C-alpha positions as CSV (number, residue, x, y, z in Angstrom):
1,X,-57.4,-50.8,-46.0
2,X,-61.1,-51.7,-45.7
3,X,-63.5,-49.0,-46.7
4,X,-67.1,-48.3,-46.0
5,X,-69.6,-47.0,-48.5
6,X,-71.9,-44.1,-47.7
7,X,-74.5,-42.5,-49.9
8,X,-75.6,-38.9,-49.5
9,X,-78.9,-37.6,-50.9
10,X,-78.6,-34.0,-52.0
11,X,-80.8,-32.0,-54.3
12,X,-82.3,-35.1,-55.9
13,X,-79.0,-36.7,-56.7
14,X,-77.3,-39.8,-55.4
15,X,-73.7,-39.1,-54.6
16,X,-71.5,-42.0,-53.5
17,X,-68.6,-41.3,-51.2
18,X,-65.9,-43.6,-50.2
19,X,-64.5,-43.0,-46.7
20,X,-61.7,-44.8,-44.9
21,X,-62.4,-46.0,-41.4
22,X,-61.4,-43.4,-38.8
23,X,-57.8,-43.3,-37.6
24,X,-56.5,-42.3,-34.1
25,X,-55.2,-38.8,-34.5
26,X,-51.4,-38.3,-34.5
27,X,-50.0,-38.0,-31.0
28,X,-47.1,-39.1,-28.8
29,X,-48.3,-39.5,-25.2
30,X,-45.0,-40.7,-23.9
31,X,-43.2,-37.8,-25.4
32,X,-45.8,-35.4,-24.0
33,X,-45.1,-36.8,-20.5
34,X,-41.3,-36.5,-21.1
35,X,-41.8,-32.8,-21.9
36,X,-43.9,-32.1,-18.9
37,X,-41.4,-34.0,-16.6
38,X,-38.5,-32.0,-18.0
39,X,-40.4,-28.7,-17.3
40,X,-40.7,-29.7,-13.7
41,X,-37.1,-30.6,-13.1
42,X,-35.5,-27.6,-14.9
43,X,-36.6,-24.1,-14.0
44,X,-35.3,-22.7,-17.4
45,X,-36.8,-25.4,-19.6
46,X,-40.1,-23.6,-20.0
47,X,-38.4,-20.7,-21.6
48,X,-37.0,-23.0,-24.3
49,X,-40.4,-24.5,-25.3
50,X,-42.9,-21.7,-24.6
51,X,-42.7,-20.3,-28.1
52,X,-43.5,-23.7,-29.7
53,X,-46.2,-25.1,-27.4
54,X,-49.8,-24.1,-26.6
55,X,-52.2,-26.0,-24.4
56,X,-53.8,-27.7,-27.5
57,X,-50.3,-29.0,-28.5
58,X,-50.9,-31.8,-26.0
59,X,-53.2,-34.6,-27.1
60,X,-54.3,-35.9,-23.7
61,X,-56.6,-33.6,-21.8
62,X,-54.8,-34.3,-18.5
63,X,-51.5,-33.3,-20.1
64,X,-53.2,-30.1,-21.3
65,X,-54.2,-29.3,-17.7
66,X,-50.7,-29.9,-16.3
67,X,-49.2,-27.7,-19.0
68,X,-51.7,-25.0,-18.2
69,X,-50.6,-25.1,-14.5
70,X,-46.9,-24.9,-15.5
71,X,-47.6,-21.9,-17.8
72,X,-49.6,-20.1,-15.1
73,X,-46.7,-20.6,-12.6
74,X,-44.3,-19.2,-15.2
75,X,-46.5,-16.1,-15.8
76,X,-46.6,-15.6,-12.0
77,X,-42.8,-15.9,-11.9
78,X,-43.2,-18.8,-9.4
79,X,-40.9,-21.9,-9.1
80,X,-41.9,-24.8,-11.3
81,X,-41.5,-28.3,-9.7
82,X,-43.6,-31.3,-8.6
83,X,-44.9,-29.6,-5.5
84,X,-45.8,-26.2,-7.0
85,X,-47.5,-27.8,-10.0
86,X,-49.5,-30.1,-7.7
87,X,-50.5,-27.2,-5.6
88,X,-51.5,-25.1,-8.6
89,X,-53.6,-27.9,-10.0
90,X,-55.4,-28.2,-6.7
91,X,-56.2,-24.5,-6.6
92,X,-57.5,-24.8,-10.2
93,X,-59.7,-27.7,-9.1
94,X,-58.1,-30.0,-11.6
95,X,-55.8,-32.1,-9.5
96,X,-58.0,-35.2,-9.1
97,X,-59.1,-34.9,-12.8
98,X,-55.5,-35.3,-14.0
99,X,-54.9,-38.3,-11.7
100,X,-53.9,-36.8,-8.4
101,X,-50.4,-36.2,-7.0
102,X,-49.3,-39.6,-8.1
103,X,-49.6,-38.7,-11.8
104,X,-47.5,-35.5,-11.3
105,X,-44.8,-37.5,-9.5
106,X,-44.9,-40.1,-12.3
107,X,-44.2,-37.3,-14.9
108,X,-41.2,-36.0,-13.1
109,X,-39.7,-39.4,-12.5
110,X,-39.8,-40.2,-16.3
111,X,-36.8,-38.0,-17.1
112,X,-33.5,-37.5,-15.4
113,X,-32.5,-34.5,-17.4
114,X,-34.0,-31.8,-19.5
115,X,-31.3,-32.1,-22.2
116,X,-33.7,-33.5,-24.8
117,X,-36.6,-31.2,-24.1
118,X,-36.2,-29.2,-27.3
119,X,-36.2,-32.3,-29.4
120,X,-39.2,-33.8,-27.6
121,X,-41.0,-30.4,-27.9
122,X,-40.6,-30.5,-31.7
123,X,-42.2,-33.9,-31.8
124,X,-45.2,-32.7,-29.8
125,X,-45.5,-29.6,-31.9
126,X,-45.4,-31.5,-35.2
127,X,-48.1,-34.0,-34.0
128,X,-50.3,-31.0,-33.1
129,X,-49.7,-29.5,-36.5
130,X,-50.7,-32.9,-38.1
131,X,-53.9,-32.9,-36.1
132,X,-54.7,-29.4,-37.2
133,X,-54.1,-30.4,-40.8
134,X,-56.5,-33.4,-40.5
135,X,-59.2,-31.1,-39.0
136,X,-58.7,-28.6,-41.8
137,X,-58.9,-31.3,-44.5
138,X,-62.1,-32.7,-43.0
139,X,-63.7,-29.3,-42.9
140,X,-62.7,-28.5,-46.5
141,X,-63.7,-32.0,-47.7
142,X,-67.2,-31.5,-46.4
143,X,-67.5,-28.1,-48.1
144,X,-66.3,-29.6,-51.4
145,X,-69.1,-32.1,-51.3
146,X,-71.7,-29.5,-50.4
147,X,-72.8,-27.7,-53.5
148,X,-74.1,-24.7,-51.5
149,X,-70.5,-23.6,-51.3
150,X,-68.8,-21.8,-54.1
151,X,-65.7,-23.9,-55.0
152,X,-63.6,-20.7,-55.4
153,X,-64.5,-19.6,-51.9
154,X,-63.5,-23.0,-50.6
155,X,-60.1,-22.8,-52.3
156,X,-59.5,-19.3,-50.9
157,X,-60.5,-20.6,-47.4
158,X,-58.2,-23.6,-47.7
159,X,-55.3,-21.4,-48.8
160,X,-55.9,-18.9,-46.0
161,X,-56.1,-21.7,-43.4
162,X,-52.8,-23.2,-44.7
163,X,-51.2,-19.8,-44.5
164,X,-52.5,-19.2,-41.0
165,X,-51.2,-22.6,-39.8
166,X,-47.8,-22.0,-41.3
167,X,-47.5,-18.6,-39.6
168,X,-48.6,-19.9,-36.2
169,X,-46.1,-22.9,-36.4
170,X,-43.2,-21.0,-37.8
171,X,-40.3,-20.6,-35.4
172,X,-37.7,-17.8,-36.1
173,X,-34.4,-18.7,-34.6
174,X,-32.2,-15.9,-33.3
175,X,-28.9,-15.1,-35.0
176,X,-25.5,-14.5,-33.4
177,X,-24.3,-10.9,-34.1
178,X,-20.9,-11.7,-35.6
179,X,-22.1,-13.2,-39.0
180,X,-24.7,-10.4,-39.2
181,X,-21.9,-7.8,-38.8
182,X,-19.9,-9.5,-41.5
183,X,-22.9,-9.3,-43.9
184,X,-23.6,-5.7,-43.0
185,X,-19.9,-4.8,-43.5
186,X,-20.0,-6.5,-47.0
187,X,-23.0,-4.3,-47.9
188,X,-21.3,-1.2,-46.6
189,X,-18.1,-1.9,-48.6
190,X,-20.2,-2.6,-51.7
191,X,-21.8,0.8,-51.3
192,X,-18.4,2.4,-50.8
193,X,-17.2,0.8,-54.0
194,X,-20.2,2.2,-55.8
195,X,-19.1,5.7,-54.7
196,X,-22.6,7.0,-54.0
197,X,-24.3,5.2,-56.8
198,X,-27.8,3.8,-56.3
199,X,-28.0,0.7,-54.1
200,X,-31.5,-0.2,-55.2
201,X,-33.6,-0.2,-58.4
202,X,-33.7,3.2,-60.0
203,X,-37.1,4.8,-60.3
204,X,-36.0,6.8,-63.3
205,X,-36.7,10.1,-61.6
206,X,-33.2,11.1,-60.5
207,X,-34.3,13.7,-58.0
208,X,-36.3,11.0,-56.2
209,X,-33.5,8.5,-56.5
210,X,-31.1,10.9,-54.8
211,X,-33.2,10.7,-51.6
212,X,-34.2,7.0,-51.8
213,X,-31.0,5.6,-53.4
214,X,-33.5,3.5,-55.4
215,X,-36.1,1.0,-54.4
216,X,-34.4,-1.3,-51.9
217,X,-34.7,-5.0,-51.5
218,X,-37.0,-6.3,-48.8
219,X,-38.7,-2.9,-48.5
220,X,-42.4,-2.3,-48.5
221,X,-43.1,1.1,-50.1
222,X,-46.5,2.6,-49.8
223,X,-47.4,5.2,-52.5
224,X,-50.6,7.1,-51.4
225,X,-52.7,9.9,-52.8
226,X,-56.2,11.2,-53.1
227,X,-58.0,10.6,-56.5
228,X,-56.8,12.7,-59.4
229,X,-53.3,13.0,-58.0
230,X,-51.9,10.6,-60.6
231,X,-51.1,7.4,-58.6
232,X,-51.4,5.2,-61.6
233,X,-49.4,7.7,-63.7
234,X,-46.6,7.6,-61.1
235,X,-46.7,3.8,-61.0
236,X,-46.7,3.4,-64.8
237,X,-43.8,5.9,-65.1
238,X,-41.9,3.7,-62.7
239,X,-42.9,0.6,-64.6
240,X,-41.8,2.0,-67.9
241,X,-38.5,3.3,-66.5
242,X,-37.7,0.0,-64.7
243,X,-39.0,-2.7,-67.2
244,X,-38.7,-0.9,-70.6
245,X,-35.6,1.3,-70.0
246,X,-33.6,-0.7,-67.5
247,X,-34.9,-4.2,-68.6
248,X,-35.4,-5.2,-65.0
249,X,-38.2,-7.9,-64.7
250,X,-41.1,-6.8,-62.6
251,X,-44.8,-7.6,-62.1
252,X,-47.7,-5.1,-62.0
253,X,-50.9,-6.2,-60.3
254,X,-53.7,-4.1,-61.6
255,X,-56.8,-4.6,-59.4
256,X,-58.7,-1.6,-60.7
257,X,-58.0,-1.5,-64.5
258,X,-58.0,-4.3,-67.1
259,X,-54.7,-5.2,-68.7
260,X,-55.7,-3.4,-71.9
261,X,-56.6,-0.2,-70.1
262,X,-53.4,-0.3,-68.2
263,X,-51.4,-1.0,-71.4
264,X,-53.0,1.9,-73.2
265,X,-51.9,4.2,-70.4
266,X,-48.4,2.7,-70.5
267,X,-48.3,3.3,-74.3
268,X,-49.4,6.9,-73.7
269,X,-46.5,7.3,-71.2
270,X,-43.8,5.6,-73.3
271,X,-44.9,7.1,-76.7
272,X,-46.1,10.4,-75.3
273,X,-49.4,10.2,-77.1
274,X,-52.4,11.7,-75.4
275,X,-54.6,9.1,-73.8
276,X,-57.8,10.4,-75.3
277,X,-56.3,10.0,-78.8
278,X,-55.5,6.3,-78.1
279,X,-59.0,5.7,-76.9
280,X,-60.8,7.6,-79.7
281,X,-58.4,6.5,-82.4
282,X,-57.9,10.1,-83.6
283,X,-54.2,9.7,-84.2
284,X,-52.4,11.9,-86.7
285,X,-49.2,11.2,-88.7
286,X,-46.7,12.1,-86.0
287,X,-48.6,10.0,-83.4
288,X,-48.5,7.0,-85.6
289,X,-44.8,7.5,-86.2
290,X,-44.0,7.8,-82.5
291,X,-46.2,4.7,-81.8
292,X,-44.3,2.8,-84.4
293,X,-40.9,3.9,-83.3
294,X,-41.3,3.6,-79.5
295,X,-43.7,0.7,-78.9
296,X,-41.0,-1.9,-79.6
297,X,-39.3,-1.0,-76.4
298,X,-42.5,-1.8,-74.5
299,X,-42.9,-5.1,-76.4
300,X,-39.4,-6.1,-75.3
301,X,-39.9,-5.1,-71.7
302,X,-39.9,-7.9,-69.1
303,X,-43.1,-6.5,-67.5
304,X,-45.8,-9.0,-66.3
305,X,-49.3,-7.7,-65.8
306,X,-52.0,-9.4,-63.7
307,X,-55.4,-7.8,-63.8
308,X,-57.2,-10.3,-61.5
309,X,-60.1,-8.3,-59.8
310,X,-60.4,-8.7,-56.0
311,X,-57.1,-10.5,-55.8
312,X,-56.5,-12.2,-52.4
313,X,-53.2,-11.8,-50.6
314,X,-52.8,-15.6,-50.7
315,X,-53.1,-15.6,-54.5
316,X,-50.7,-12.7,-54.8
317,X,-48.1,-14.4,-52.7
318,X,-48.3,-17.6,-54.8
319,X,-48.1,-15.7,-58.1
320,X,-45.2,-13.6,-57.0
321,X,-43.2,-16.6,-55.8
322,X,-43.8,-18.3,-59.1
323,X,-42.8,-15.2,-61.1
324,X,-39.6,-14.8,-59.1
325,X,-38.7,-18.4,-59.5
326,X,-39.6,-18.7,-63.2
327,X,-38.9,-15.2,-64.6
328,X,-36.5,-13.6,-62.1
329,X,-38.9,-10.8,-61.2
330,X,-37.1,-8.2,-59.1
331,X,-39.9,-5.8,-58.1
332,X,-43.6,-6.0,-57.4
333,X,-46.1,-3.2,-57.9
334,X,-49.8,-3.3,-56.7
335,X,-52.6,-0.9,-57.8
336,X,-54.0,-0.7,-55.2
337,X,-53.8,-2.1,-51.6
338,X,-57.4,-1.4,-50.5
339,X,-58.8,-3.5,-53.4
340,X,-57.1,-6.6,-52.1
341,X,-58.8,-9.2,-49.9
342,X,-57.8,-11.9,-47.4
343,X,-60.4,-14.4,-48.6
344,X,-61.2,-17.4,-46.4
345,X,-60.3,-15.6,-43.2
346,X,-62.6,-14.0,-40.6
347,X,-62.1,-10.5,-39.3
348,X,-64.0,-8.3,-36.9
349,X,-63.4,-5.3,-39.1
350,X,-62.0,-4.2,-42.5
351,X,-59.1,-2.6,-40.6
352,X,-58.1,-6.0,-39.3
353,X,-58.1,-7.4,-42.8
354,X,-56.1,-4.5,-44.3
355,X,-53.6,-4.9,-41.4
356,X,-53.1,-8.6,-42.4
357,X,-52.7,-7.7,-46.0
358,X,-50.1,-5.0,-45.2
359,X,-48.2,-7.3,-42.9
360,X,-48.2,-10.0,-45.5
361,X,-46.9,-7.7,-48.2
362,X,-44.0,-6.7,-45.9
363,X,-43.4,-10.4,-45.2
364,X,-43.4,-11.2,-48.9
365,X,-40.8,-8.4,-49.6
366,X,-38.6,-9.7,-46.8
367,X,-39.0,-13.4,-47.8
368,X,-38.1,-12.9,-51.5
369,X,-35.7,-10.0,-50.8
370,X,-37.3,-7.7,-53.4
371,X,-39.0,-4.3,-53.2
372,X,-42.8,-4.3,-53.0
373,X,-44.5,-1.0,-54.1
374,X,-48.2,-0.8,-53.2
375,X,-50.5,2.1,-54.1
376,X,-52.9,3.1,-51.4
377,X,-55.9,5.5,-50.9
378,X,-56.1,8.2,-48.4
379,X,-59.1,8.9,-46.2
380,X,-61.3,11.9,-46.6
381,X,-59.7,14.0,-43.9
382,X,-57.6,15.7,-46.5
383,X,-60.7,17.2,-48.1
384,X,-61.9,18.7,-44.8
385,X,-58.7,20.8,-44.3
386,X,-58.7,24.3,-45.5
387,X,-56.5,25.8,-48.3
388,X,-54.4,24.2,-51.0
389,X,-51.4,24.0,-48.6
390,X,-53.6,22.2,-46.1
391,X,-54.5,19.5,-48.6
392,X,-51.0,18.2,-48.5
393,X,-51.4,14.6,-47.1
394,X,-50.0,13.4,-43.8
395,X,-49.3,9.9,-42.4
396,X,-52.6,10.0,-40.4
397,X,-54.5,10.2,-43.7
398,X,-53.6,6.7,-44.7
399,X,-56.9,4.9,-45.2
400,X,-58.4,2.0,-43.2
401,X,-55.4,1.0,-41.1
402,X,-52.6,2.5,-39.1
403,X,-50.8,-0.8,-39.7
404,X,-50.0,0.4,-43.2
405,X,-47.7,3.1,-41.8
406,X,-46.3,0.7,-39.3
407,X,-45.4,-2.0,-41.7
408,X,-44.0,0.3,-44.5
409,X,-40.3,1.0,-44.8
410,X,-41.2,4.1,-46.8
411,X,-44.4,6.1,-47.2
412,X,-44.7,8.4,-50.2
413,X,-47.5,10.8,-50.9
414,X,-48.4,12.4,-54.3
415,X,-49.7,15.9,-54.2
416,X,-50.6,18.4,-57.0
417,X,-51.1,21.9,-55.6
418,X,-52.3,23.0,-59.0
419,X,-55.3,20.7,-58.7
420,X,-56.4,22.6,-55.7
421,X,-56.1,26.0,-57.4
422,X,-52.6,26.8,-56.2
423,X,-50.5,28.1,-59.1
424,X,-47.6,29.3,-57.1
425,X,-46.1,28.5,-53.7
426,X,-47.0,30.8,-50.8
427,X,-43.5,32.5,-51.0
428,X,-43.8,32.9,-54.8
429,X,-40.7,30.8,-55.5
430,X,-42.3,27.7,-57.0
431,X,-44.5,27.5,-60.1
432,X,-46.8,24.5,-59.6
433,X,-48.2,24.4,-63.2
434,X,-47.7,20.8,-64.6
435,X,-45.9,19.8,-61.5
436,X,-46.4,17.4,-58.6
437,X,-44.9,16.9,-55.2
438,X,-43.5,13.5,-54.3
439,X,-43.5,13.7,-50.5
440,X,-41.4,11.2,-48.6
441,X,-43.1,11.2,-45.2
442,X,-41.5,8.1,-43.8
443,X,-38.1,6.6,-44.7
444,X,-36.6,4.0,-42.3
445,X,-33.2,4.0,-44.2
446,X,-32.8,7.7,-45.2
447,X,-34.1,11.2,-45.5
448,X,-37.6,12.5,-45.8
449,X,-38.6,15.6,-47.7
450,X,-40.4,16.8,-50.9
451,X,-39.3,16.2,-54.4
452,X,-40.8,18.4,-57.1
453,X,-41.4,16.6,-60.4
454,X,-42.9,17.2,-63.8
455,X,-46.5,15.9,-64.2
456,X,-48.2,15.6,-67.5
457,X,-51.6,13.9,-67.0
458,X,-52.5,13.7,-70.6
459,X,-49.5,11.4,-71.1
460,X,-49.8,9.6,-67.7
461,X,-46.3,10.9,-67.0
462,X,-44.1,11.7,-64.0
463,X,-40.6,12.8,-64.8
464,X,-37.7,15.0,-63.6
465,X,-38.2,18.7,-63.9
466,X,-35.1,19.1,-66.0
467,X,-35.8,16.2,-68.3
468,X,-36.1,17.3,-71.9
469,X,-39.6,16.8,-73.3
470,X,-39.9,14.4,-76.2
471,X,-43.2,15.7,-77.3
472,X,-43.3,16.1,-81.1
473,X,-42.8,19.6,-82.4
474,X,-45.8,20.8,-84.4
475,X,-43.6,21.7,-87.5
476,X,-40.1,22.6,-88.6
477,X,-37.3,21.1,-90.6
478,X,-35.7,19.3,-87.6
479,X,-38.7,17.1,-87.0
480,X,-37.4,14.3,-89.2
481,X,-34.2,14.1,-87.2
482,X,-36.1,14.0,-83.9
483,X,-38.1,10.9,-85.0
484,X,-35.5,8.7,-86.7
485,X,-32.0,8.5,-88.1
486,X,-31.1,8.1,-91.7
487,X,-30.8,4.3,-91.3
488,X,-34.4,4.2,-90.1
489,X,-35.8,6.3,-93.0
490,X,-39.0,4.9,-94.4
491,X,-40.8,6.6,-97.4
492,X,-44.2,5.8,-95.9
493,X,-43.3,7.4,-92.6
494,X,-42.0,10.5,-94.4
495,X,-45.2,10.7,-96.5
496,X,-47.2,10.6,-93.3
497,X,-45.3,13.5,-91.8
498,X,-45.4,15.6,-95.0
499,X,-49.2,14.9,-95.1
500,X,-49.5,16.1,-91.5
501,X,-47.7,19.3,-92.3
502,X,-49.9,19.9,-95.4
503,X,-46.9,19.5,-97.8
504,X,-46.5,17.3,-100.8
505,X,-46.1,13.6,-100.3
């Protein structure tokens, strides 16, 4: 293929660029005519192709005009044939521009049947997609050569454009009911065989699992709260229970904290060592022993942490797909949704961007058939309501977009009445000290309601109310048995404990 050489002068540098001579863009004029002809001889043909074709799908301008006339007739619920299309084009002032009545008659005479209209439509749609790709490559190529553009922004834009193209050109076929019923029956019988056991991934908080039956595949779960309610503590308690205790592979996207900060909180949760002690290094003997004994479970946990700041939805989708493929990841957790971006795409408002992010997360959960748990902020309406009871969040408090509620299969709020000065419930039956409410406000597959849990902020911990605390006793002869068995006995560890007690080492 012959090439031409062009030289661009930019910022004092000579940059040589090799460009192939221009090609005629992909199109199939004869197939376009066959599609238009089929639409005019079969009144039902337009219904078969309308979800695949837009005006720009046709390469020739006159074919675009004819398709516009056909589409207008369909919207008006008018008959579609040679005469009505000709009349419509005349009223639009486009008849002579397309070639007069003769061209319309020619189109209808090209096909004797509409039997192949779907096959021909696919060809036209694919040619249009190819033209879109060429246009996209040209735009990206120019920006790559232009040093005024940040290459990372160009990559984000390219990825976003590809995503948008794939979504616009994706056709979802309908399914016949019978095989779906068979699949649903199989799921029901599996649940029957489990005799009420969890059908999803256990959160590790049994009182919550009783209502949710675990985190379900293909579900988008939104976990929302105001600051200081312990969103991250809740998420990390789930992560520890799922990855460390159940050994289920999962990924945690931390957009707010670094991987080290997040891991410190996870260690505080798993080892039940106060977070301030981990940061300051003021650990005593029992803390060191608990760290030594329990940290191995974390080291063996199939938990993957990504702390990319300002992560785009496109990057997240790519990373999750790879983690599912390479490491068998079964659950995704995101902290938190409002810190994500949809780089490379243009929006009229932040609400539109958040709506796309929310919709994409639901699509990802459905595509990979895994639960996606996303933390979310609430707006400030909560603060304006009076009384501690009034601070309990509602679905309308979700921040930045009502689409979050719409896309979510489950919406959970975290609420700590104690934080707002309420030590007891209004009827005096519930003591709120060191407790939190996990409020299931939306649940497509089950019950809503409030689950009361233990909350220990110093250990970044959410747990069942009746779960025995593993916090180390301050003294006593049983302390050694709590920490390790006879087989795990280590003189150095014992010396550390005895030193902590003030005894002889």
